[in-house]
C-alpha atoms as an extended CHARMM CRD file, in Angstrom:
* protein
*
       206  EXT
         1         1  MET       CA             54.5150000000        9.8680000000       19.8030000000  PROA      1               0.0000000000
         2         2  LYS       CA             55.0590000000       11.6030000000       23.1360000000  PROA      2               0.0000000000
         3         3  PRO       CA             58.6090000000       11.0720000000       24.4560000000  PROA      3               0.0000000000
         4         4  ARG       CA             58.8900000000        8.8220000000       27.4960000000  PROA      4               0.0000000000
         5         5  TRP       CA             61.5500000000       10.8740000000       29.2360000000  PROA      5               0.0000000000
         6         6  GLU       CA             62.0710000000        8.2920000000       31.9710000000  PROA      6               0.0000000000
         7         7  THR       CA             63.7180000000        6.0080000000       29.3740000000  PROA      7               0.0000000000
         8         8  PHE       CA             66.1900000000        8.6090000000       28.0730000000  PROA      8               0.0000000000
         9         9  GLU       CA             69.7800000000        8.5210000000       29.3100000000  PROA      9               0.0000000000
        10        10  VAL       CA             73.1760000000        9.9650000000       28.4310000000  PROA      10              0.0000000000
        11        11  SER       CA             75.0960000000        7.3450000000       26.4660000000  PROA      11              0.0000000000
        12        12  GLU       CA             78.2020000000        9.1480000000       25.1840000000  PROA      12              0.0000000000
        13        13  SER       CA             79.8950000000       12.3410000000       26.3280000000  PROA      13              0.0000000000
        14        14  GLU       CA             83.5520000000       13.3250000000       26.2750000000  PROA      14              0.0000000000
        15        15  ARG       CA             83.0260000000       16.5660000000       28.1920000000  PROA      15              0.0000000000
        16        16  PHE       CA             80.6560000000       15.1310000000       30.8100000000  PROA      16              0.0000000000
        17        17  PRO       CA             81.8030000000       11.5110000000       31.3440000000  PROA      17              0.0000000000
        18        18  ASP       CA             80.3200000000       11.5030000000       34.8600000000  PROA      18              0.0000000000
        19        19  LEU       CA             76.8460000000       11.8180000000       33.3320000000  PROA      19              0.0000000000
        20        20  VAL       CA             77.1200000000        8.7470000000       31.1050000000  PROA      20              0.0000000000
        21        21  GLY       CA             74.4630000000        6.2540000000       32.1480000000  PROA      21              0.0000000000
        22        22  ARG       CA             72.4050000000        8.8740000000       34.0100000000  PROA      22              0.0000000000
        23        23  ARG       CA             68.7080000000        9.2130000000       33.2020000000  PROA      23              0.0000000000
        24        24  VAL       CA             67.7530000000       12.5330000000       31.6430000000  PROA      24              0.0000000000
        25        25  SER       CA             64.6650000000       12.7640000000       33.8670000000  PROA      25              0.0000000000
        26        26  GLU       CA             66.8610000000       12.5100000000       36.9890000000  PROA      26              0.0000000000
        27        27  LEU       CA             69.1750000000       15.2480000000       35.7490000000  PROA      27              0.0000000000
        28        28  ALA       CA             66.1470000000       17.4260000000       34.9790000000  PROA      28              0.0000000000
        29        29  ARG       CA             64.8200000000       17.0750000000       38.5340000000  PROA      29              0.0000000000
        30        30  GLU       CA             68.2230000000       17.8980000000       39.9900000000  PROA      30              0.0000000000
        31        31  ARG       CA             68.5200000000       21.0240000000       37.8670000000  PROA      31              0.0000000000
        32        32  GLY       CA             64.9120000000       22.1160000000       38.1180000000  PROA      32              0.0000000000
        33        33  VAL       CA             64.3480000000       22.1670000000       34.3620000000  PROA      33              0.0000000000
        34        34  SER       CA             62.6090000000       20.0100000000       31.7710000000  PROA      34              0.0000000000
        35        35  PRO       CA             64.2430000000       16.8780000000       30.2800000000  PROA      35              0.0000000000
        36        36  LEU       CA             64.3560000000       18.5540000000       26.8780000000  PROA      36              0.0000000000
        37        37  ASP       CA             66.2080000000       21.5100000000       28.4040000000  PROA      37              0.0000000000
        38        38  VAL       CA             68.8040000000       19.1360000000       29.8670000000  PROA      38              0.0000000000
        39        39  MET       CA             69.4000000000       17.4710000000       26.5040000000  PROA      39              0.0000000000
        40        40  CYS       CA             69.6890000000       20.8070000000       24.7160000000  PROA      40              0.0000000000
        41        41  GLU       CA             72.0580000000       22.2580000000       27.3190000000  PROA      41              0.0000000000
        42        42  LEU       CA             74.3820000000       19.2560000000       27.2300000000  PROA      42              0.0000000000
        43        43  ALA       CA             74.3430000000       19.0460000000       23.4490000000  PROA      43              0.0000000000
        44        44  VAL       CA             75.0770000000       22.7480000000       22.9500000000  PROA      44              0.0000000000
        45        45  ALA       CA             77.8650000000       22.6730000000       25.5510000000  PROA      45              0.0000000000
        46        46  GLU       CA             79.4980000000       19.8010000000       23.6680000000  PROA      46              0.0000000000
        47        47  ASP       CA             79.0640000000       21.1090000000       20.1180000000  PROA      47              0.0000000000
        48        48  LEU       CA             76.2130000000       18.6220000000       19.4610000000  PROA      48              0.0000000000
        49        49  LYS       CA             78.4690000000       15.6160000000       20.0570000000  PROA      49              0.0000000000
        50        50  THR       CA             76.5840000000       14.2910000000       23.0820000000  PROA      50              0.0000000000
        51        51  ARG       CA             74.7460000000       11.0350000000       22.4540000000  PROA      51              0.0000000000
        52        52  PHE       CA             71.5390000000        9.9800000000       24.1640000000  PROA      52              0.0000000000
        53        53  ARG       CA             69.8680000000        6.5800000000       24.4080000000  PROA      53              0.0000000000
        54        54  ALA       CA             66.1180000000        6.0450000000       24.5740000000  PROA      54              0.0000000000
        55        55  TYR       CA             64.3370000000        2.7360000000       25.1240000000  PROA      55              0.0000000000
        56        56  ILE       CA             61.4530000000        2.6410000000       22.6650000000  PROA      56              0.0000000000
        57        57  ALA       CA             60.4360000000       -0.9910000000       23.2020000000  PROA      57              0.0000000000
        58        58  ASN       CA             61.0750000000       -4.1240000000       25.2600000000  PROA      58              0.0000000000
        59        59  GLU       CA             61.8710000000       -2.3360000000       28.5250000000  PROA      59              0.0000000000
        60        60  ASP       CA             59.2220000000       -4.3690000000       30.3670000000  PROA      60              0.0000000000
        61        61  VAL       CA             61.4310000000       -7.0020000000       32.0240000000  PROA      61              0.0000000000
        62        62  GLU       CA             58.5820000000       -9.3460000000       32.9480000000  PROA      62              0.0000000000
        63        63  ALA       CA             57.0710000000       -9.2510000000       29.4590000000  PROA      63              0.0000000000
        64        64  VAL       CA             60.4220000000       -9.8720000000       27.7660000000  PROA      64              0.0000000000
        65        65  GLY       CA             61.1710000000      -12.7200000000       30.1820000000  PROA      65              0.0000000000
        66        66  TYR       CA             57.8190000000      -14.3180000000       29.3600000000  PROA      66              0.0000000000
        67        67  LEU       CA             58.4910000000      -14.1490000000       25.6160000000  PROA      67              0.0000000000
        68        68  LEU       CA             62.0120000000      -15.5360000000       25.9210000000  PROA      68              0.0000000000
        69        69  THR       CA             60.7450000000      -18.7130000000       27.5480000000  PROA      69              0.0000000000
        70        70  ARG       CA             57.9990000000      -19.4680000000       25.0030000000  PROA      70              0.0000000000
        71        71  GLU       CA             58.5990000000      -22.5440000000       22.8540000000  PROA      71              0.0000000000
        72        72  ARG       CA             57.3310000000      -20.8420000000       19.6880000000  PROA      72              0.0000000000
        73        73  VAL       CA             59.3580000000      -17.6390000000       20.1130000000  PROA      73              0.0000000000
        74        74  THR       CA             62.7640000000      -17.4120000000       18.4660000000  PROA      74              0.0000000000
        75        75  LEU       CA             65.5320000000      -14.9130000000       19.1370000000  PROA      75              0.0000000000
        76        76  GLY       CA             66.3270000000      -12.1640000000       16.6970000000  PROA      76              0.0000000000
        77        77  LEU       CA             66.5160000000       -8.4540000000       16.0880000000  PROA      77              0.0000000000
        78        78  SER       CA             67.5330000000       -6.7440000000       12.8810000000  PROA      78              0.0000000000
        79        79  ASP       CA             66.7210000000       -3.7500000000       10.7430000000  PROA      79              0.0000000000
        80        80  ALA       CA             69.1100000000       -4.9440000000        8.0170000000  PROA      80              0.0000000000
        81        81  GLY       CA             71.7670000000       -2.4600000000        9.0820000000  PROA      81              0.0000000000
        82        82  ALA       CA             69.6600000000        0.6440000000        8.4670000000  PROA      82              0.0000000000
        83        83  HSD       CA             70.6590000000        2.3470000000       11.7310000000  PROA      83              0.0000000000
        84        84  VAL       CA             74.1710000000        1.1170000000       12.4970000000  PROA      84              0.0000000000
        85        85  ASP       CA             75.1450000000        4.5130000000       13.9050000000  PROA      85              0.0000000000
        86        86  GLN       CA             72.2830000000        4.3900000000       16.4050000000  PROA      86              0.0000000000
        87        87  LEU       CA             72.1660000000        0.8040000000       17.5970000000  PROA      87              0.0000000000
        88        88  CYS       CA             74.2420000000       -2.3600000000       17.6870000000  PROA      88              0.0000000000
        89        89  ASP       CA             72.6130000000       -5.7800000000       17.8440000000  PROA      89              0.0000000000
        90        90  ALA       CA             75.8730000000       -7.7090000000       18.2370000000  PROA      90              0.0000000000
        91        91  PRO       CA             75.5760000000       -8.1350000000       22.0580000000  PROA      91              0.0000000000
        92        92  LEU       CA             72.1640000000       -9.8300000000       21.8000000000  PROA      92              0.0000000000
        93        93  TYR       CA             73.4760000000      -13.3080000000       22.6570000000  PROA      93              0.0000000000
        94        94  THR       CA             76.0160000000      -12.2970000000       25.2900000000  PROA      94              0.0000000000
        95        95  ASP       CA             73.2850000000      -10.2130000000       26.9310000000  PROA      95              0.0000000000
        96        96  LEU       CA             71.0220000000      -13.2660000000       27.0030000000  PROA      96              0.0000000000
        97        97  LEU       CA             73.7450000000      -15.3780000000       28.6250000000  PROA      97              0.0000000000
        98        98  GLY       CA             74.8640000000      -12.7460000000       31.1080000000  PROA      98              0.0000000000
        99        99  ARG       CA             71.7440000000      -10.8420000000       32.0990000000  PROA      99              0.0000000000
       100       100  TRP       CA             68.9120000000      -13.2930000000       31.5320000000  PROA      100             0.0000000000
       101       101  VAL       CA             70.5570000000      -16.6610000000       32.2280000000  PROA      101             0.0000000000
       102       102  ARG       CA             73.1920000000      -15.9150000000       34.8770000000  PROA      102             0.0000000000
       103       103  GLU       CA             71.7330000000      -12.8910000000       36.6770000000  PROA      103             0.0000000000
       104       104  ARG       CA             67.9990000000      -13.4930000000       36.3700000000  PROA      104             0.0000000000
       105       105  GLN       CA             68.1440000000      -17.3000000000       35.9850000000  PROA      105             0.0000000000
       106       106  LEU       CA             65.3600000000      -17.1560000000       33.4300000000  PROA      106             0.0000000000
       107       107  MET       CA             66.2680000000      -20.4920000000       31.8570000000  PROA      107             0.0000000000
       108       108  PRO       CA             68.9540000000      -23.1890000000       32.0660000000  PROA      108             0.0000000000
       109       109  LEU       CA             72.1890000000      -22.4580000000       30.2220000000  PROA      109             0.0000000000
       110       110  GLU       CA             71.6470000000      -25.4430000000       27.9300000000  PROA      110             0.0000000000
       111       111  ARG       CA             68.2650000000      -24.1160000000       26.8800000000  PROA      111             0.0000000000
       112       112  ALA       CA             69.7230000000      -20.7080000000       26.0750000000  PROA      112             0.0000000000
       113       113  VAL       CA             72.5030000000      -22.2430000000       23.9660000000  PROA      113             0.0000000000
       114       114  ARG       CA             69.9560000000      -24.2160000000       21.9490000000  PROA      114             0.0000000000
       115       115  LYS       CA             67.8690000000      -21.0730000000       21.3790000000  PROA      115             0.0000000000
       116       116  MET       CA             70.9720000000      -19.3750000000       19.9640000000  PROA      116             0.0000000000
       117       117  SER       CA             72.1940000000      -22.2540000000       17.8050000000  PROA      117             0.0000000000
       118       118  GLY       CA             70.1120000000      -25.3240000000       17.0070000000  PROA      118             0.0000000000
       119       119  GLU       CA             66.7070000000      -23.6230000000       16.9430000000  PROA      119             0.0000000000
       120       120  PRO       CA             67.5470000000      -20.9170000000       14.3830000000  PROA      120             0.0000000000
       121       121  ALA       CA             69.4890000000      -23.4240000000       12.2720000000  PROA      121             0.0000000000
       122       122  ASP       CA             66.4550000000      -25.7010000000       12.1470000000  PROA      122             0.0000000000
       123       123  LEU       CA             64.0540000000      -22.8100000000       11.5460000000  PROA      123             0.0000000000
       124       124  PHE       CA             65.9370000000      -21.3970000000        8.5710000000  PROA      124             0.0000000000
       125       125  GLY       CA             67.1000000000      -24.7430000000        7.1970000000  PROA      125             0.0000000000
       126       126  PHE       CA             70.8310000000      -24.2090000000        7.6780000000  PROA      126             0.0000000000
       127       127  VAL       CA             72.3430000000      -27.5610000000        6.7460000000  PROA      127             0.0000000000
       128       128  ARG       CA             75.0280000000      -28.9520000000        9.0860000000  PROA      128             0.0000000000
       129       129  ARG       CA             74.8790000000      -25.8780000000       11.2940000000  PROA      129             0.0000000000
       130       130  GLY       CA             73.7860000000      -25.2230000000       14.8600000000  PROA      130             0.0000000000
       131       131  TYR       CA             75.0610000000      -28.4540000000       16.4390000000  PROA      131             0.0000000000
       132       132  LEU       CA             78.3880000000      -29.9670000000       17.5010000000  PROA      132             0.0000000000
       133       133  ARG       CA             78.2400000000      -33.1360000000       15.4410000000  PROA      133             0.0000000000
       134       134  GLU       CA             80.6300000000      -35.0890000000       13.2580000000  PROA      134             0.0000000000
       135       135  GLY       CA             80.5000000000      -33.8580000000        9.6800000000  PROA      135             0.0000000000
       136       136  TYR       CA             78.9800000000      -30.4800000000       10.6260000000  PROA      136             0.0000000000
       137       137  PHE       CA             80.6310000000      -27.1020000000       10.1380000000  PROA      137             0.0000000000
       138       138  ALA       CA             82.8860000000      -26.4220000000       13.1290000000  PROA      138             0.0000000000
       139       139  ASP       CA             81.2460000000      -23.2400000000       14.4000000000  PROA      139             0.0000000000
       140       140  VAL       CA             82.1740000000      -23.1160000000       18.0860000000  PROA      140             0.0000000000
       141       141  CYS       CA             82.0550000000      -20.5020000000       20.8450000000  PROA      141             0.0000000000
       142       142  VAL       CA             83.8540000000      -21.1460000000       24.1330000000  PROA      142             0.0000000000
       143       143  PHE       CA             82.7620000000      -18.8810000000       26.9830000000  PROA      143             0.0000000000
       144       144  ASP       CA             82.7700000000      -18.6590000000       30.7700000000  PROA      144             0.0000000000
       145       145  PRO       CA             79.1710000000      -18.7570000000       32.0870000000  PROA      145             0.0000000000
       146       146  GLN       CA             80.2510000000      -16.8350000000       35.2010000000  PROA      146             0.0000000000
       147       147  THR       CA             81.6370000000      -13.8090000000       33.3510000000  PROA      147             0.0000000000
       148       148  VAL       CA             80.1140000000      -13.7340000000       29.8670000000  PROA      148             0.0000000000
       149       149  GLY       CA             78.5340000000      -10.3940000000       28.9720000000  PROA      149             0.0000000000
       150       150  PRO       CA             78.1500000000       -7.8310000000       26.1670000000  PROA      150             0.0000000000
       151       151  GLY       CA             81.1390000000       -5.6380000000       26.9850000000  PROA      151             0.0000000000
       152       152  PRO       CA             81.3530000000       -1.9820000000       25.9130000000  PROA      152             0.0000000000
       153       153  LEU       CA             80.0040000000       -0.4000000000       22.7420000000  PROA      153             0.0000000000
       154       154  ARG       CA             82.4650000000        1.5090000000       20.5760000000  PROA      154             0.0000000000
       155       155  ARG       CA             81.8740000000        4.0530000000       17.8220000000  PROA      155             0.0000000000
       156       156  VAL       CA             84.1090000000        3.7280000000       14.7520000000  PROA      156             0.0000000000
       157       157  ARG       CA             84.3390000000        5.5720000000       11.4520000000  PROA      157             0.0000000000
       158       158  ASP       CA             85.3140000000        3.0250000000        8.8150000000  PROA      158             0.0000000000
       159       159  PHE       CA             82.4900000000        3.4280000000        6.3100000000  PROA      159             0.0000000000
       160       160  PRO       CA             82.6770000000        5.4170000000        3.0520000000  PROA      160             0.0000000000
       161       161  ALA       CA             82.4660000000        9.2100000000        3.4740000000  PROA      161             0.0000000000
       162       162  ASP       CA             83.7150000000        8.8190000000        7.0530000000  PROA      162             0.0000000000
       163       163  ALA       CA             80.3310000000        7.4410000000        8.1260000000  PROA      163             0.0000000000
       164       164  GLU       CA             80.1790000000        5.9180000000       11.5850000000  PROA      164             0.0000000000
       165       165  ARG       CA             78.8090000000        2.7760000000       13.1750000000  PROA      165             0.0000000000
       166       166  LEU       CA             78.5380000000        1.1900000000       16.5890000000  PROA      166             0.0000000000
       167       167  THR       CA             80.3510000000       -2.0360000000       17.3130000000  PROA      167             0.0000000000
       168       168  ALA       CA             80.8270000000       -4.3640000000       20.2870000000  PROA      168             0.0000000000
       169       169  GLU       CA             84.1070000000       -6.1850000000       19.7760000000  PROA      169             0.0000000000
       170       170  GLU       CA             85.1640000000       -6.9060000000       23.3600000000  PROA      170             0.0000000000
       171       171  PRO       CA             82.5910000000       -9.1550000000       25.0450000000  PROA      171             0.0000000000
       172       172  SER       CA             83.5260000000      -10.3520000000       28.4970000000  PROA      172             0.0000000000
       173       173  GLY       CA             83.9960000000      -14.0430000000       29.1990000000  PROA      173             0.0000000000
       174       174  VAL       CA             84.2660000000      -15.1270000000       25.5460000000  PROA      174             0.0000000000
       175       175  ARG       CA             87.5360000000      -17.0560000000       25.1940000000  PROA      175             0.0000000000
       176       176  HSD       CA             87.4610000000      -18.6740000000       21.7580000000  PROA      176             0.0000000000
       177       177  VAL       CA             85.3130000000      -18.4490000000       18.6320000000  PROA      177             0.0000000000
       178       178  LEU       CA             85.7760000000      -20.6820000000       15.6010000000  PROA      178             0.0000000000
       179       179  VAL       CA             84.0060000000      -20.3780000000       12.2490000000  PROA      179             0.0000000000
       180       180  ASN       CA             84.3560000000      -23.4240000000       10.0110000000  PROA      180             0.0000000000
       181       181  GLY       CA             87.1560000000      -24.5140000000       12.3100000000  PROA      181             0.0000000000
       182       182  THR       CA             89.1070000000      -21.2720000000       11.8550000000  PROA      182             0.0000000000
       183       183  PRO       CA             89.7560000000      -19.2760000000       15.0470000000  PROA      183             0.0000000000
       184       184  ILE       CA             88.4620000000      -15.7200000000       14.7510000000  PROA      184             0.0000000000
       185       185  ARG       CA             88.8780000000      -15.1560000000       18.5060000000  PROA      185             0.0000000000
       186       186  SER       CA             91.5450000000      -16.8630000000       20.6020000000  PROA      186             0.0000000000
       187       187  ASP       CA             92.3210000000      -16.4650000000       24.3040000000  PROA      187             0.0000000000
       188       188  GLY       CA             89.9170000000      -13.5360000000       24.4210000000  PROA      188             0.0000000000
       189       189  ARG       CA             91.4990000000      -11.6360000000       21.5400000000  PROA      189             0.0000000000
       190       190  SER       CA             90.1890000000      -11.0840000000       18.0280000000  PROA      190             0.0000000000
       191       191  GLN       CA             92.1130000000      -12.8040000000       15.2260000000  PROA      191             0.0000000000
       192       192  ILE       CA             90.2050000000      -11.1960000000       12.3570000000  PROA      192             0.0000000000
       193       193  ASP       CA             92.9390000000       -8.7800000000       11.2990000000  PROA      193             0.0000000000
       194       194  SER       CA             95.5010000000      -11.5860000000       10.9790000000  PROA      194             0.0000000000
       195       195  LEU       CA             93.3760000000      -13.7310000000        8.6670000000  PROA      195             0.0000000000
       196       196  GLU       CA             94.0990000000      -13.8050000000        4.9370000000  PROA      196             0.0000000000
       197       197  ARG       CA             90.4820000000      -14.6540000000        4.1360000000  PROA      197             0.0000000000
       198       198  ARG       CA             87.2110000000      -14.6680000000        6.0180000000  PROA      198             0.0000000000
       199       199  PRO       CA             86.1800000000      -18.2040000000        7.0890000000  PROA      199             0.0000000000
       200       200  GLY       CA             82.5730000000      -18.0600000000        5.8830000000  PROA      200             0.0000000000
       201       201  MET       CA             80.9020000000      -20.9420000000        4.0970000000  PROA      201             0.0000000000
       202       202  ARG       CA             83.4750000000      -22.0970000000        1.5820000000  PROA      202             0.0000000000
       203       203  PRO       CA             82.1730000000      -23.3370000000       -1.7880000000  PROA      203             0.0000000000
       204       204  GLU       CA             84.4770000000      -26.3530000000       -1.7810000000  PROA      204             0.0000000000
       205       205  ILE       CA             82.9190000000      -27.7950000000        1.3960000000  PROA      205             0.0000000000
       206       206  ALA       CA             79.3880000000      -26.3800000000        1.1450000000  PROA      206             0.0000000000
């Protein structure tokens, strides 16, 4: 497949932080070289540590907006963790709330919340999940609609053999998150490291 250079951009660079977020095609025009030359020059100058991002699908804003509002379309994106060092799907919901609901006003906030909670719970048959109702699992997210957003991506090396992955642990506007009634985020700060056990579905109350 022929590269679509207009979708390539610099995503990570310690030596050239001023280029992060810049499109490779723009840099190529400024320097009078090809986009591939720009990528090679930056990578070699940084001992192959420069990271680039390329949009291979879903960059058509109008088409994505149309799909998001269809009644028979559900949210979701996953490759089962096969490329965790290349992409991070964690900001999917905060991106929906920040970019598509607040900025582009694609749908009412209530509709977006249902698409993220009740609809998938009903679709996959998750019992007592997806709704704030008496007797249901207390899975709750408290956020500010005016500031909620994905936050920055971060690269960590905590896998076996020093393997790396991308993570997004600091979303903006997300105040509290509870799983089964246990706070895993409180006052905007993660509580995961202080927990003795992960509050997933417990056998005694399943």
